[in-house]
C-alpha positions in Angstrom: 0.0 0.0 0.0 1.2 3.4 -0.8 1.3 5.7 2.2 -0.4 8.4 0.0 -3.5 6.2 -0.1 -3.7 6.1 3.6 -3.0 9.8 3.9 -5.8 10.6 1.5 -8.2 8.3 3.3 -7.5 9.8 6.7 -7.8 13.3 5.3 -11.2 12.6 3.8 -12.7 10.2 6.4 -10.8 10.5 9.7 -10.4 14.1 10.6 -10.7 14.5 14.4 -10.9 11.9 17.1 -14.6 11.6 16.9 -14.0 10.1 13.4 -11.2 7.8 14.4 -11.0 4.4 12.6 -9.6 1.3 14.1 -6.5 -0.3 12.6 -8.6 -3.4 11.8 -11.2 -1.3 9.9 -8.5 0.8 8.1 -6.6 -2.4 7.1 -9.8 -3.9 5.7 -10.8 -0.8 3.8 -7.3 -0.3 2.4 -6.7 -4.1 1.8 -3.5 -4.4 3.8 -2.5 -6.2 6.9 -2.6 -4.4 10.2 1.1 -4.7 10.5 1.6 -3.0 7.1 -0.9 -0.3 8.1 1.2 0.3 11.2 4.3 0.7 9.1 2.6 3.2 6.9 1.3 5.2 9.8 4.8 5.4 11.2 6.3 6.5 7.9 3.7 9.2 7.6 4.3 10.4 11.1 8.0 10.6 10.4 7.2 12.9 7.5 5.3 15.2 9.8 1.7 14.1 9.0 -0.2 14.6 12.3 -1.7 11.1 12.7 -2.9 10.7 16.2 -4.3 7.7 17.9 -6.6 6.9 20.7 -8.0 3.6 22.0 -10.5 3.5 19.3 -8.2 4.1 16.4 -6.2 6.5 14.1 -7.3 9.9 13.0 -5.8 13.2 11.7 -5.2 15.4 14.6 -7.2 18.6 14.8 -5.6 20.0 18.0 -2.2 20.2 19.7 -3.9 18.2 22.5 -4.5 15.3 20.1 -0.8 15.2 19.3 0.3 15.6 22.9 -1.9 12.6 23.9 -0.5 10.5 21.2 3.1 11.4 22.1 2.4 10.5 25.7 0.9 7.1 24.7 4.0 6.4 22.5 6.3 7.3 25.3 4.5 4.8 27.6 4.9 2.1 24.9 8.6 3.0 24.6 9.0 2.7 28.4 7.4 -0.7 28.3 9.8 -1.9 25.5 12.8 -0.5 27.4 11.7 -2.5 30.5 11.3 -5.6 28.4 14.8 -5.1 26.9 16.4 -4.6 30.3 14.8 -7.8 31.6 16.0 -9.8 28.7 19.5 -8.3 29.0 19.6 -9.4 32.6 18.8 -13.0 31.5 21.9 -13.1 29.3 24.0 -14.0 32.3 22.1 -17.2 32.6 23.3 -18.5 29.2 26.4 -20.5 29.2 28.9 -21.2 26.5 26.8 -24.1 25.3 23.8 -21.9 24.6 21.6 -23.3 27.3 20.1 -21.4 30.2 19.6 -22.1 33.8 16.2 -20.2 33.6 14.5 -22.8 31.4 
């Protein structure tokens, strides 16, 4: 899927959080996997397209508050991933030269 198709769809159908569309719904409409949809959302965000998200889906932000809320949610996700990585890094000590672990 070209990210331009997603961008146009959001512009015409998902302006403001009251018109948010779930990733499942967007993927179905645009005929892509939810994983691919997520990749395209990320690419557009990196280009500065104000795609916000709430529990009910994605939408084009209409206020700075929409963006702020999305940024806070992304930071929480990042913190969770950082904690996962730290936990896994601590388990590395349990792996011996033979590749096994004492944790299993």
